[in-house]
N, CA, C and O of each residue as an XYZ file, in Angstrom:
932
protein
N     -17.044     -0.684     12.680
C     -17.090     -2.040     12.149
C     -15.767     -2.752     12.424
O     -14.700     -2.252     12.068
N     -15.844     -3.932     13.064
C     -14.656     -4.746     13.306
C     -14.422     -5.675     12.121
O     -15.313     -6.427     11.725
N     -13.226     -5.617     11.562
C     -12.905     -6.424     10.396
C     -11.851     -7.477     10.731
O     -10.867     -7.197     11.416
N     -12.075     -8.683     10.237
C     -11.079     -9.750     10.310
C     -10.601    -10.012      8.900
O     -11.407    -10.235      7.997
N      -9.293     -9.987      8.706
C      -8.745    -10.261      7.382
C      -8.363    -11.723      7.268
O      -7.649    -12.261      8.113
N      -8.850    -12.361      6.203
C      -8.420    -13.712      5.875
C      -8.585    -13.922      4.378
O      -9.698    -13.815      3.862
N      -7.498    -14.220      3.668
C      -7.624    -14.474      2.232
C      -8.450    -15.716      1.931
O      -8.870    -15.917      0.792
N      -8.693    -16.571      2.957
C      -9.483    -17.791      2.770
C     -10.974    -17.584      3.056
O     -11.761    -18.525      2.951
N     -11.363    -16.357      3.415
C     -12.756    -16.101      3.780
C     -13.701    -16.397      2.621
O     -13.502    -15.923      1.502
N     -14.734    -17.191      2.908
C     -15.778    -17.493      1.938
C     -17.002    -17.937      2.722
O     -16.866    -18.546      3.784
N     -18.191    -17.643      2.220
C     -19.423    -17.996      2.926
C     -19.448    -19.481      3.276
O     -19.179    -20.331      2.428
N     -19.777    -19.788      4.551
C     -19.868    -21.164      5.005
C     -18.590    -21.716      5.603
O     -18.580    -22.837      6.111
N     -17.500    -20.940      5.550
C     -16.220    -21.437      6.077
C     -16.066    -21.107      7.558
O     -16.753    -20.232      8.086
N     -15.162    -21.813      8.216
C     -14.824    -21.576      9.610
C     -13.354    -21.182      9.665
O     -12.484    -21.958      9.271
N     -13.078    -19.979     10.153
C     -11.722    -19.450     10.164
C     -11.172    -19.406     11.581
O     -11.817    -18.891     12.494
N      -9.984    -19.946     11.756
C      -9.313    -19.827     13.048
C      -8.511    -18.535     13.055
O      -7.739    -18.273     12.133
N      -8.692    -17.739     14.080
C      -8.024    -16.445     14.140
C      -6.534    -16.611     14.415
O      -6.122    -17.474     15.189
N      -5.730    -15.759     13.759
C      -4.307    -15.768     14.082
C      -4.079    -14.999     15.381
O      -5.019    -14.455     15.961
N      -2.843    -14.959     15.827
C      -2.535    -14.381     17.142
C      -2.944    -12.916     17.239
O      -3.493    -12.492     18.257
N      -2.684    -12.147     16.196
C      -3.012    -10.723     16.235
C      -4.512    -10.484     16.281
O      -4.989     -9.668     17.070
N      -5.261    -11.193     15.438
C      -6.710    -11.028     15.409
C      -7.334    -11.510     16.723
O      -8.267    -10.892     17.237
N      -6.813    -12.613     17.258
C      -7.332    -13.142     18.511
C      -7.112    -12.139     19.641
O      -8.012    -11.906     20.448
N      -5.921    -11.547     19.703
C      -5.625    -10.562     20.744
C      -6.562     -9.369     20.630
O      -7.000     -8.820     21.642
N      -6.871     -8.965     19.397
C      -7.773     -7.840     19.186
C      -9.159     -8.138     19.746
O      -9.779     -7.264     20.352
N      -9.650     -9.350     19.552
C     -10.965     -9.716     20.076
C     -10.968     -9.730     21.603
O     -11.961     -9.375     22.238
N      -9.833    -10.150     22.183
C      -9.730    -10.125     23.633
C      -9.811     -8.704     24.171
O     -10.495     -8.438     25.159
N      -9.104     -7.795     23.506
C      -9.112     -6.393     23.927
C     -10.523     -5.830     23.881
O     -10.919     -5.061     24.757
N     -11.281     -6.212     22.863
C     -12.656     -5.735     22.711
C     -13.646     -6.495     23.601
O     -14.837     -6.184     23.629
N     -13.127     -7.506     24.333
C     -13.957     -8.338     25.226
C     -15.128     -8.980     24.471
O     -16.251     -9.017     24.973
N     -14.859     -9.475     23.284
C     -15.893    -10.137     22.503
C     -16.119    -11.554     22.993
O     -15.210    -12.185     23.532
N     -17.330    -12.054     22.806
C     -17.720    -13.374     23.310
C     -18.335    -14.214     22.200
O     -18.616    -13.725     21.106
N     -18.537    -15.496     22.510
C     -19.216    -16.398     21.577
C     -20.541    -15.800     21.132
O     -21.312    -15.297     21.949
N     -20.802    -15.857     19.827
C     -22.069    -15.383     19.293
C     -22.070    -13.926     18.888
O     -23.021    -13.457     18.264
N     -20.997    -13.188     19.241
C     -20.938    -11.779     18.849
C     -20.769    -11.666     17.337
O     -20.033    -12.450     16.737
N     -21.444    -10.696     16.716
C     -21.308    -10.507     15.270
C     -19.953     -9.910     14.908
O     -19.337     -9.206     15.708
N     -19.509    -10.198     13.714
C     -18.230     -9.682     13.237
C     -18.282     -9.596     11.714
O     -19.263    -10.011     11.097
N     -17.222     -9.057     11.111
C     -17.155     -8.957      9.655
C     -15.794     -9.433      9.176
O     -14.775     -9.200      9.826
N     -15.791    -10.097      8.042
C     -14.553    -10.635      7.481
C     -14.391    -10.127      6.046
O     -15.368     -9.892      5.334
N     -13.133     -9.966      5.647
C     -12.878     -9.645      4.239
C     -11.616    -10.362      3.780
O     -10.736    -10.696      4.574
N     -11.560    -10.587      2.469
C     -10.478    -11.404      1.921
C      -9.364    -10.594      1.276
O      -8.416    -11.162      0.734
N      -9.473     -9.262      1.330
C      -8.468     -8.404      0.722
C      -8.633     -8.245     -0.773
O      -7.847     -7.546     -1.413
N      -9.653     -8.890     -1.346
C      -9.911     -8.828     -2.787
C     -11.301     -8.261     -3.085
O     -11.874     -8.508     -4.146
N     -11.827     -7.498     -2.129
C     -13.076     -6.789     -2.370
C     -14.332     -7.405     -1.798
O     -15.416     -6.845     -1.962
N     -14.220     -8.571     -1.114
C     -15.407     -9.247     -0.590
C     -15.535     -9.020      0.917
O     -14.585     -9.231      1.670
N     -16.723     -8.588      1.344
C     -17.018     -8.370      2.762
C     -18.124     -9.327      3.195
O     -19.175     -9.400      2.559
N     -17.881    -10.057      4.279
C     -18.829    -11.059      4.761
C     -19.322    -10.734      6.169
O     -18.636    -10.081      6.956
N     -20.520    -11.205      6.457
C     -21.045    -11.169      7.812
C     -20.606    -12.442      8.518
O     -20.677    -13.528      7.942
N     -20.156    -12.317      9.757
C     -19.678    -13.494     10.471
C     -20.093    -13.489     11.933
O     -20.684    -12.533     12.434
N     -19.765    -14.589     12.601
C     -20.081    -14.742     14.016
C     -18.886    -15.345     14.733
O     -18.291    -16.310     14.255
N     -18.539    -14.784     15.865
C     -17.441    -15.306     16.675
C     -17.895    -16.580     17.373
O     -18.937    -16.594     18.029
N     -17.113    -17.653     17.233
C     -17.478    -18.938     17.850
C     -16.243    -19.570     18.490
O     -15.114    -19.300     18.081
N     -16.468    -20.401     19.482
C     -15.396    -21.199     20.070
C     -14.295    -20.387     20.716
O     -13.137    -20.803     20.701
N     -14.630    -19.230     21.290
C     -13.593    -18.412     21.896
C     -13.188    -18.991     23.255
O     -14.032    -19.419     24.043
N     -11.884    -18.993     23.507
C     -11.360    -19.496     24.780
C     -10.198    -18.602     25.185
O     -10.015    -17.523     24.623
N      -9.409    -19.051     26.165
C      -8.277    -18.255     26.619
C      -7.134    -18.238     25.607
O      -6.248    -17.386     25.678
N      -7.156    -19.186     24.661
C      -6.040    -19.284     23.723
C      -6.434    -19.208     22.251
O      -5.619    -18.818     21.416
N      -7.646    -19.566     21.929
C      -8.049    -19.609     20.522
C      -9.456    -19.052     20.323
O     -10.213    -18.868     21.275
N      -9.777    -18.793     19.080
C     -11.117    -18.361     18.693
C     -11.277    -18.579     17.197
O     -10.297    -18.616     16.452
N     -12.522    -18.721     16.770
C     -12.812    -18.929     15.355
C     -13.946    -18.019     14.923
O     -14.687    -17.477     15.744
N     -14.059    -17.867     13.614
C     -15.132    -17.077     13.023
C     -15.904    -17.959     12.053
O     -15.322    -18.602     11.179
N     -17.225    -17.981     12.220
C     -18.088    -18.651     11.263
C     -18.500    -17.612     10.223
O     -19.187    -16.642     10.543
N     -18.076    -17.823      8.981
C     -18.321    -16.837      7.921
C     -19.702    -17.059      7.317
O     -20.035    -18.162      6.885
N     -20.501    -15.990      7.294
C     -21.861    -16.078      6.788
C     -22.022    -15.490      5.397
O     -21.196    -15.725      4.514
N     -23.083    -14.728      5.207
C     -23.434    -14.231      3.880
C     -22.473    -13.147      3.381
O     -21.838    -12.439      4.162
N     -22.394    -13.048      2.071
C     -21.621    -11.996      1.431
C     -22.419    -10.695      1.503
O     -23.538    -10.620      0.994
N     -21.842     -9.674      2.134
C     -22.535     -8.400      2.301
C     -22.216     -7.412      1.177
O     -23.055     -6.594      0.798
N     -21.002     -7.499      0.654
C     -20.588     -6.515     -0.338
C     -19.486     -7.080     -1.210
O     -18.604     -7.792     -0.731
N     -19.540     -6.759     -2.489
C     -18.468     -7.113     -3.410
C     -18.026     -5.829     -4.100
O     -18.756     -5.263     -4.913
N     -16.831     -5.383     -3.767
C     -16.307     -4.110     -4.275
C     -15.365     -4.374     -5.441
O     -14.410     -5.140     -5.313
N     -15.631     -3.747     -6.561
C     -14.791     -3.940     -7.740
C     -13.408     -3.334     -7.520
O     -13.263     -2.313     -6.849
N     -12.403     -3.974     -8.091
C     -11.052     -3.438     -7.996
C     -10.963     -2.160     -8.823
O     -11.489     -2.112     -9.935
N     -10.308     -1.123     -8.300
C     -10.192      0.136     -9.055
C      -9.557     -0.089    -10.422
O      -8.571     -0.816    -10.546
N     -10.125      0.534    -11.438
C      -9.551      0.408    -12.777
C      -8.265      1.220    -12.890
O      -7.338      0.832    -13.601
N      -8.214      2.347    -12.186
C      -7.008      3.174    -12.160
C      -6.139      2.723    -10.994
O      -6.560      2.779     -9.839
N      -4.936      2.281    -11.298
C      -4.048      1.712    -10.288
C      -2.878      2.651    -10.007
O      -2.303      3.238    -10.924
N      -2.532      2.786     -8.721
C      -1.382      3.594     -8.317
C      -0.316      2.697     -7.716
O      -0.559      1.986     -6.741
N       0.868      2.739     -8.310
C       2.035      2.059     -7.754
C       3.080      3.112     -7.393
O       3.401      3.985     -8.199
N       3.601      3.017     -6.180
C       4.668      3.925     -5.765
C       5.900      3.098     -5.434
O       5.879      2.242     -4.550
N       6.976      3.375     -6.166
C       8.268      2.749     -5.890
C       9.087      3.769     -5.109
O       9.441      4.822     -5.639
N       9.387      3.461     -3.857
C       9.948      4.452     -2.952
C      11.164      3.898     -2.217
O      11.173      2.739     -1.802
N      12.183      4.729     -2.060
C      13.384      4.324     -1.330
C      13.099      4.369      0.172
O      12.660      5.406      0.669
N      13.332      3.283      0.911
C      13.101      3.279      2.356
C      13.962      4.338      3.045
O      15.120      4.540      2.679
N      13.399      5.000      4.027
C      14.107      6.041      4.756
C      15.027      5.440      5.821
O      14.827      4.312      6.271
N      16.039      6.219      6.212
C      16.968      5.766      7.252
C      16.204      5.434      8.531
O      16.455      4.405      9.159
N      15.273      6.304      8.915
C      14.388      6.050     10.054
C      13.181      5.267      9.530
O      12.328      5.825      8.839
N      13.112      3.989      9.856
C      12.075      3.127      9.285
C      10.669      3.562      9.669
O       9.712      3.258      8.956
N      10.529      4.280     10.804
C       9.216      4.769     11.219
C       8.606      5.676     10.156
O       7.386      5.703      9.992
N       9.442      6.417      9.434
C       8.924      7.317      8.406
C       8.395      6.544      7.210
O       7.383      6.922      6.620
N       9.072      5.470      6.853
C       8.573      4.628      5.761
C       7.256      3.973      6.157
O       6.336      3.879      5.344
N       7.163      3.520      7.406
C       5.919      2.910      7.869
C       4.790      3.942      7.912
O       3.635      3.616      7.640
N       5.130      5.185      8.253
C       4.121      6.256      8.238
C       3.606      6.466      6.819
O       2.402      6.609      6.608
N       4.515      6.486      5.849
C       4.097      6.600      4.445
C       3.164      5.458      4.060
O       2.122      5.684      3.444
N       3.537      4.229      4.422
C       2.720      3.061      4.067
C       1.330      3.171      4.678
O       0.332      2.859      4.028
N       1.269      3.610      5.918
C      -0.021      3.755      6.601
C      -0.895      4.801      5.918
O      -2.045      4.528      5.574
N      -0.352      5.988      5.726
C      -1.146      7.094      5.187
C      -1.523      6.883      3.723
O      -2.639      7.213      3.322
N      -0.616      6.343      2.923
C      -0.946      6.110      1.516
C      -2.011      5.028      1.382
O      -2.823      5.067      0.458
N      -2.011      4.064      2.299
C      -3.063      3.043      2.294
C      -4.408      3.657      2.644
O      -5.419      3.352      2.011
N      -4.421      4.521      3.649
C      -5.671      5.186      4.033
C      -6.227      6.030      2.888
O      -7.437      6.060      2.663
N      -5.340      6.712      2.169
C      -5.761      7.574      1.062
C      -6.186      6.733     -0.140
O      -7.201      7.013     -0.778
N      -5.396      5.697     -0.441
C      -5.698      4.819     -1.563
C      -4.482      4.560     -2.428
O      -3.980      5.475     -3.081
N      -4.006      3.336     -2.442
C      -2.859      2.915     -3.244
C      -3.018      1.426     -3.506
O      -3.645      0.720     -2.716
N      -2.457      0.943     -4.608
C      -2.574     -0.478     -4.929
C      -1.280     -1.251     -4.677
O      -1.331     -2.416     -4.282
N      -0.133     -0.630     -4.894
C       1.134     -1.348     -4.738
C       2.226     -0.424     -4.202
O       2.374      0.714     -4.647
N       2.989     -0.942     -3.230
C       4.163     -0.256     -2.700
C       5.389     -1.108     -3.019
O       5.423     -2.299     -2.707
N       6.385     -0.497     -3.636
C       7.607     -1.225     -3.985
C       8.808     -0.522     -3.344
O       9.165      0.570     -3.789
N       9.438     -1.092     -2.332
C      10.658     -0.492     -1.777
C      11.809     -0.666     -2.777
O      12.077     -1.778     -3.234
N      12.476      0.423     -3.108
C      13.582      0.352     -4.067
C      14.877      0.836     -3.408
O      14.877      1.781     -2.619
N      15.963      0.173     -3.748
C      17.273      0.527     -3.220
C      18.028      1.315     -4.280
O      18.220      0.842     -5.400
N      18.456      2.529     -3.913
C      19.150      3.413     -4.844
C      20.606      3.615     -4.402
O      21.013      3.138     -3.343
N      21.372      4.319     -5.217
C      22.793      4.532     -4.916
C      22.983      5.263     -3.592
O      23.902      4.949     -2.835
N      22.122      6.231     -3.310
C      22.265      7.043     -2.106
C      21.374      6.577     -0.957
O      21.222      7.292      0.034
N      20.797      5.410     -1.074
C      19.929      4.892     -0.007
C      20.720      4.705      1.288
O      21.771      4.065      1.297
N      20.205      5.267      2.375
C      20.845      5.089      3.678
C      20.342      3.826      4.371
O      20.963      3.349      5.321
N      19.236      3.291      3.905
C      18.729      2.008      4.399
C      18.649      1.063      3.212
O      17.967      1.348      2.228
N      19.337     -0.048      3.306
C      19.418     -0.977      2.185
C      18.691     -2.291      2.447
O      18.616     -3.153      1.572
N      18.158     -2.435      3.653
C      17.372     -3.618      3.988
C      16.072     -3.177      4.642
O      16.037     -2.188      5.374
N      15.024     -3.906      4.376
C      13.727     -3.569      4.949
C      12.925     -4.840      5.198
O      12.937     -5.767      4.389
N      12.231     -4.866      6.327
C      11.379     -6.012      6.642
C      10.004     -5.799      6.009
O       9.181     -5.033      6.510
N       9.784     -6.485      4.917
C       8.528     -6.334      4.189
C       7.346     -6.793      5.038
O       6.253     -6.238      4.929
N       7.559     -7.807      5.888
C       6.461     -8.298      6.717
C       5.952     -7.221      7.668
O       4.758     -7.169      7.963
N       6.850     -6.358      8.152
C       6.423     -5.254      9.012
C       5.576     -4.254      8.241
O       4.552     -3.781      8.735
N       6.004     -3.941      7.041
C       5.223     -3.017      6.214
C       3.853     -3.598      5.883
O       2.857     -2.875      5.851
N       3.808     -4.898      5.639
C       2.529     -5.550      5.328
C       1.563     -5.446      6.504
O       0.362     -5.264      6.307
N       2.081     -5.561      7.723
C       1.232     -5.422      8.908
C       0.696     -4.001      9.041
O      -0.462     -3.796      9.404
N       1.551     -3.019      8.743
C       1.123     -1.623      8.784
C       0.024     -1.372      7.762
O      -0.978     -0.723      8.061
N       0.217     -1.891      6.555
C      -0.749     -1.717      5.477
C      -2.074     -2.401      5.830
O      -3.144     -1.841      5.590
N      -2.007     -3.597      6.391
C      -3.225     -4.312      6.769
C      -4.011     -3.536      7.816
O      -5.228     -3.392      7.701
N      -3.321     -3.037      8.836
C      -3.989     -2.266      9.881
C      -4.640     -1.011      9.319
O      -5.763     -0.669      9.690
N      -3.933     -0.322      8.421
C      -4.470      0.900      7.824
C      -5.658      0.601      6.910
O      -6.620      1.367      6.871
N      -5.593     -0.505      6.180
C      -6.704     -0.884      5.292
C      -7.960     -1.182      6.098
O      -9.061     -0.794      5.709
N      -7.791     -1.873      7.226
C      -8.936     -2.186      8.084
C      -9.506     -0.910      8.706
O     -10.723     -0.746      8.790
N      -8.622     -0.012      9.139
C      -9.059      1.238      9.752
C      -9.869      2.085      8.779
O     -10.875      2.687      9.156
N      -9.425      2.129      7.523
C     -10.076      2.977      6.527
C     -11.124      2.244      5.697
O     -11.707      2.814      4.774
N     -11.361      0.968      6.033
C     -12.387      0.151      5.381
C     -12.138     -0.031      3.881
O     -13.080     -0.049      3.089
N     -10.874     -0.164      3.500
C     -10.545     -0.510      2.124
C     -10.608     -2.032      1.976
O      -9.862     -2.753      2.640
N     -11.483     -2.512      1.121
C     -11.681     -3.955      0.984
C     -10.644     -4.612      0.080
O     -10.513     -5.836      0.067
N      -9.907     -3.797     -0.677
C      -8.805     -4.325     -1.484
C      -7.500     -4.001     -0.763
O      -7.153     -2.834     -0.580
N      -6.789     -5.037     -0.358
C      -5.564     -4.856      0.404
C      -4.406     -4.522     -0.537
O      -4.118     -5.294     -1.451
N      -3.738     -3.382     -0.327
C      -2.590     -3.046     -1.179
C      -1.476     -4.079     -1.063
O      -1.275     -4.675     -0.005
N      -0.762     -4.281     -2.153
C       0.376     -5.200     -2.149
C       1.632     -4.453     -1.715
O       1.833     -3.292     -2.073
N       2.478     -5.137     -0.936
C       3.802     -4.618     -0.589
C       4.809     -5.593     -1.177
O       4.958     -6.710     -0.683
N       5.494     -5.180     -2.219
C       6.436     -6.061     -2.902
C       7.753     -6.166     -2.139
O       8.075     -5.331     -1.294
N       8.495     -7.203     -2.458
C       9.848     -7.328     -1.909
C      10.711     -6.185     -2.439
O      10.506     -5.706     -3.555
N      11.670     -5.755     -1.635
C      12.545     -4.674     -2.070
C      13.407     -5.130     -3.247
O      13.729     -6.311     -3.377
N      13.768     -4.184     -4.090
C      14.586     -4.477     -5.263
C      15.435     -3.266     -5.590
O      15.159     -2.168     -5.107
N      16.447     -3.447     -6.391
C      17.268     -2.318     -6.799
C      16.534     -1.506     -7.855
O      15.632     -2.010     -8.524
N      16.925     -0.261     -7.997
C      16.305      0.584     -9.010
C      16.502     -0.011    -10.403
O      15.579     -0.015    -11.218
N      17.698     -0.508    -10.670
C      17.989     -1.089    -11.987
C      17.034     -2.234    -12.320
O      16.486     -2.287    -13.420
N      16.835     -3.147    -11.372
C      15.936     -4.277    -11.600
C      14.494     -3.813    -11.750
O      13.745     -4.347    -12.567
N      14.112     -2.821    -10.962
C      12.740     -2.320    -11.045
C      12.463     -1.719    -12.415
O      11.397     -1.946    -12.988
N      13.405     -0.961    -12.942
C      13.213     -0.350    -14.260
C      13.014     -1.410    -15.331
O      12.229     -1.212    -16.258
N      13.709     -2.526    -15.216
C      13.546     -3.616    -16.184
C      12.160     -4.245    -16.057
O      11.559     -4.631    -17.060
N      11.651     -4.348    -14.824
C      10.337     -4.947    -14.601
C       9.210     -4.100    -15.166
O       8.140     -4.619    -15.483
N       9.443     -2.798    -15.294
C       8.394     -1.899    -15.778
C       8.538     -1.602    -17.265
O       7.899     -0.687    -17.784
N       9.368     -2.365    -17.943
C       9.605     -2.124    -19.376
C       8.343     -2.312    -20.200
O       8.167     -1.666    -21.233
N       7.461     -3.200    -19.740
C       6.189     -3.419    -20.435
C       5.042     -3.006    -19.519
O       5.222     -2.903    -18.305
N       3.887     -2.773    -20.084
C       2.734     -2.371    -19.287
C       2.155     -1.064    -19.798
O       2.814     -0.320    -20.524
N       0.920     -0.794    -19.413
C       0.196      0.373    -19.917
C       0.200      1.555    -18.955
O      -0.275      2.632    -19.317
N       0.718      1.387    -17.746
C       0.719      2.485    -16.779
C       1.655      3.600    -17.231
O       2.726      3.342    -17.780
N       1.234      4.848    -16.991
C       2.125      5.973    -17.243
C       3.183      5.999    -16.136
O       2.888      5.695    -14.980
N       4.411      6.362    -16.498
C       5.525      6.259    -15.557
C       6.146      7.627    -15.303
O       6.439      8.380    -16.233
N       6.343      7.935    -14.004
C       6.875      9.234    -13.618
C       7.983      9.078    -12.574
O       8.004      8.116    -11.806
N       8.902     10.047    -12.565
C       9.926     10.110    -11.541
C       9.870     11.504    -10.920
O       9.987     12.514    -11.614
N       9.686     11.538     -9.592
C       9.676     12.812     -8.866
C      11.128     13.184     -8.579
O      11.815     12.514     -7.808
N      11.574     14.252     -9.205
C      12.994     14.600     -9.150
C      13.154     16.070     -8.781
O      12.613     16.947     -9.455
N      13.895     16.336     -7.714
C      13.986     17.686     -7.155
C      14.755     18.675     -8.028
O      14.441     19.865     -8.030
N      15.739     18.210     -8.757
C      16.676     19.115     -9.409
C      16.274     19.524    -10.817
O      17.082     20.098    -11.546
N      15.045     19.239    -11.209
C      14.647     19.545    -12.585
C      13.301     20.253    -12.585
O      12.357     19.801    -11.937
N      13.212     21.363    -13.312
C      11.979     22.122    -13.401
C      11.032     21.406    -14.368
O      11.301     21.306    -15.565
N       9.937     20.919    -13.829
C       9.009     20.136    -14.642
C       7.580     20.514    -14.284
O       7.354     21.304    -13.367
N       6.619     19.953    -15.005
C       5.212     20.194    -14.676
C       4.826     19.359    -13.462
O       5.478     18.365    -13.143
N       3.775     19.770    -12.803
C       3.315     19.072    -11.598
C       2.684     17.730    -11.966
O       2.095     17.577    -13.036
N       2.818     16.776    -11.071
C       2.244     15.447    -11.300
C       0.759     15.530    -11.617
O       0.272     14.792    -12.474
N       0.025     16.419    -10.938
C      -1.430     16.484    -11.142
C      -1.805     16.831    -12.578
O      -2.904     16.505    -13.027
N      -0.906     17.484    -13.297
C      -1.184     17.893    -14.673
C      -0.587     16.917    -15.692
O      -0.590     17.187    -16.893
N      -0.077     15.786    -15.203
C       0.653     14.865    -16.071
C      -0.122     13.611    -16.452
O       0.324     12.843    -17.305
N      -1.276     13.396    -15.829
C      -2.080     12.218    -16.168
C      -3.559     12.551    -16.051
O      -3.944     13.531    -15.413
N      -4.373     11.722    -16.675
C      -5.810     11.939    -16.677
C      -6.507     11.044    -15.662
O      -5.977     10.008    -15.260
N      -7.687     11.451    -15.258
C      -8.502     10.617    -14.382
C      -8.757      9.274    -15.059
O      -9.089      9.222    -16.243
N      -8.601      8.194    -14.304
C      -8.816      6.863    -14.857
C      -7.567      6.197    -15.372
O      -7.595      5.012    -15.705
N      -6.453      6.935    -15.450
C      -5.197      6.354    -15.903
C      -4.425      5.750    -14.736
O      -4.396      6.318    -13.645
N      -3.803      4.605    -14.968
C      -2.936      3.984    -13.970
C      -1.546      4.594    -14.084
O      -1.065      4.871    -15.182
N      -0.903      4.800    -12.926
C       0.422      5.414    -12.952
C       1.388      4.709    -11.998
O       0.983      4.086    -11.017
N       2.672      4.829    -12.317
C       3.763      4.377    -11.458
C       4.623      5.606    -11.175
O       4.986      6.338    -12.096
N       4.949      5.833     -9.896
C       5.770      6.991     -9.542
C       6.993      6.538     -8.756
O       6.882      5.788     -7.786
N       8.154      7.003     -9.186
C       9.424      6.728     -8.517
C       9.755      7.860     -7.549
O       9.692      9.034     -7.916
N      10.108      7.507     -6.312
C      10.509      8.504     -5.313
C      11.834      8.063     -4.710
O      11.960      6.938     -4.226
N      12.813      8.944     -4.740
C      14.164      8.592     -4.337
C      14.434      8.719     -2.852
O      13.534      9.062     -2.086
N      15.661      8.446     -2.434
C      16.059      8.494     -1.022
C      16.267      9.928     -0.545
O      16.065     10.879     -1.299
N      16.676     10.073      0.726
C      16.879     11.404      1.299
C      17.853     12.231      0.482
O      17.689     13.447      0.378
N      18.864     11.599     -0.102
C      19.845     12.324     -0.913
C      19.450     12.470     -2.368
O      20.233     12.968     -3.177
N      18.246     12.043     -2.709
C      17.682     12.086     -4.057
C      18.406     11.105     -4.994
O      19.388     10.467     -4.615
N      17.899     11.007     -6.202
C      18.516     10.161     -7.213
C      19.826     10.785     -7.695
O      19.991     12.004     -7.649
N      20.742      9.957     -8.151
C      21.929     10.474     -8.820
C      21.552     10.845    -10.251
O      20.516     10.416    -10.759
N      22.405     11.652    -10.903
C      22.143     12.023    -12.294
C      22.077     10.778    -13.182
O      21.282     10.712    -14.119
N      22.918      9.802    -12.874
C      22.923      8.571    -13.658
C      21.601      7.820    -13.512
O      21.068      7.291    -14.488
N      21.077      7.777    -12.286
C      19.799      7.088    -12.047
C      18.660      7.796    -12.769
O      17.769      7.148    -13.318
N      18.691      9.123    -12.767
C      17.648      9.877    -13.484
C      17.709      9.568    -14.971
O      16.676      9.383    -15.614
N      18.914      9.511    -15.516
C      19.081      9.185    -16.937
C      18.574      7.783    -17.241
O      17.940      7.553    -18.270
N      18.860      6.835    -16.328
C      18.375      5.469    -16.504
C      16.856      5.428    -16.508
O      16.246      4.754    -17.339
N      16.242      6.161    -15.565
C      14.783      6.172    -15.468
C      14.150      6.791    -16.709
O      13.157      6.286    -17.232
N      14.732      7.880    -17.168
C      14.223      8.512    -18.395
C      14.323      7.553    -19.575
O      13.411      7.454    -20.396
N      15.446      6.854    -19.643
C      15.634      5.891    -20.721
C      14.634      4.753    -20.670
O      14.343      4.129    -21.691
N      14.101      4.476    -19.471
C      13.101      3.420    -19.301
C      11.675      3.953    -19.434
O      10.708      3.232    -19.192
N      11.556      5.235    -19.827
C      10.232      5.784    -20.084
C       9.612      6.563    -18.945
O       8.434      6.912    -19.014
N      10.369      6.844    -17.903
C       9.843      7.612    -16.776
C       9.979      9.105    -17.051
O      11.046      9.580    -17.441
N       8.897      9.835    -16.845
C       8.838     11.266    -17.134
C       9.057     12.054    -15.836
O       8.342     11.808    -14.865
N      10.005     12.982    -15.777
C      10.207     13.794    -14.567
C       8.997     14.676    -14.283
O       8.452     15.308    -15.188
N       8.581     14.714    -13.007
C       7.457     15.559    -12.584
C       7.799     16.251    -11.272
O       8.698     15.835    -10.541
N       7.059     17.315    -10.997
C       7.204     18.061     -9.753
C       6.072     17.707     -8.792
O       4.980     17.323     -9.210
N       6.354     17.844     -7.503
C       5.309     17.685     -6.478
C       5.060     19.012     -5.765
O       4.461     19.040     -4.690
N       5.519     20.107     -6.363
C       5.314     21.421     -5.774
C       6.623     22.148     -5.532
O       7.700     21.628     -5.823
N       6.520     23.359     -4.993
C       7.695     24.196     -4.783
C       8.531     23.765     -3.583
O       9.741     23.991     -3.562
N       7.909     23.153     -2.593
C       8.623     22.773     -1.374
C       9.482     21.535     -1.610
O       9.123     20.658     -2.396
N      10.613     21.474     -0.924
C      11.449     20.273     -0.957
C      10.904     19.317      0.107
O      11.011     19.585      1.304
N      10.334     18.225     -0.327
C       9.636     17.310      0.576
C      10.539     16.175      1.038
O      11.435     15.748      0.309
N      10.298     15.688      2.254
C      10.932     14.454      2.706
C      10.429     13.311      1.835
O       9.372     13.409      1.211
N      11.197     12.228      1.800
C      10.824     11.074      0.981
C       9.416     10.590      1.301
O       8.603     10.402      0.396
N       9.123     10.387      2.593
C       7.816      9.847      2.972
C       6.684     10.823      2.693
O       5.577     10.405      2.355
N       6.953     12.137      2.832
C       5.935     13.146      2.537
C       5.640     13.179      1.045
O       4.490     13.331      0.633
N       6.689     13.036      0.238
C       6.498     12.983     -1.213
C       5.595     11.811     -1.597
O       4.740     11.941     -2.474
N       5.788     10.669     -0.939
C       4.955      9.510     -1.217
C       3.489      9.762     -0.909
O       2.609      9.384     -1.682
N       3.234     10.401      0.218
C       1.856     10.710      0.596
C       1.261     11.753     -0.357
O       0.080     11.682     -0.700
N       2.078     12.715     -0.781
C       1.615     13.730     -1.743
C       1.185     13.059     -3.049
O       0.170     13.433     -3.636
N       1.947     12.079     -3.498
C       1.593     11.354     -4.726
C       0.242     10.651     -4.547
O      -0.627     10.731     -5.415
N       0.077      9.961     -3.412
C      -1.181      9.245     -3.159
C      -2.369     10.214     -3.129
O      -3.432      9.920     -3.676
N      -2.176     11.375     -2.483
C      -3.261     12.354     -2.390
C      -3.592     12.943     -3.766
O      -4.762     13.121     -4.107
N      -2.564     13.241     -4.543
C      -2.775     13.793     -5.891
C      -3.536     12.805     -6.763
O      -4.461     13.185     -7.481
N      -3.143     11.534     -6.698
C      -3.821     10.507     -7.483
C      -5.274     10.350     -7.037
O      -6.174     10.235     -7.869
N      -5.496     10.344     -5.735
C      -6.845     10.164     -5.193
C      -7.781     11.297     -5.616
O      -8.949     11.057     -5.921
N      -7.274     12.520     -5.634
C      -8.115     13.669     -5.994
C      -8.565     13.620     -7.445
O      -9.584     14.217     -7.794
N      -7.832     12.924     -8.290
C      -8.218     12.812     -9.702
C      -9.016     11.556    -10.008
O      -9.459     11.349    -11.137
N      -9.198     10.712     -8.983
C      -9.938      9.473     -9.212
C     -11.020      9.281     -8.158
O     -11.746      8.287     -8.192
């Protein structure tokens, strides 16, 4: 199934394809009148038709609503420190989207080797992965923030909060929450959190958890969290 993403998609509308979507149709050698599918990233899937294709532009005529997928009641948010090699962070974003995640928050910690990140690049990775895996709800990629600011933002809310911390013997994440519960998980940089950061997180209500006996890379830990959450929901 070929999917076109547009937050403006609605039955009866005419959508002009952006450069990336247009290039994709060219690669597939699609022509006027070919069927297609559109989704708005909020759970709605539409039947559409390619119209007005030329050497430079193309549009989609959006037809009937084929499916309306409810947003998951159990939400997974992962706040993760970007890796020095940005390809690893993008790999995490891709795989966690395929498995199932609602929000990715890049966080800057004391030991972060990468302190800047292009959120627009991550959003493109997430969009591609969502289309590949046919997830009709597009995960959010938030702007990067410091750990201190993030902890303040999570002061209220009903999600259970966890911090994956290597230096502390704790119970496994899978045994720390129930099916149907929303959770937020903090994952630190390659050098892990400092003791001060762990104390700050605990003070903000984050519970230390284990992801197993192996010492995982930052991006692998993120994927492990997504897989653990998915298996319980």
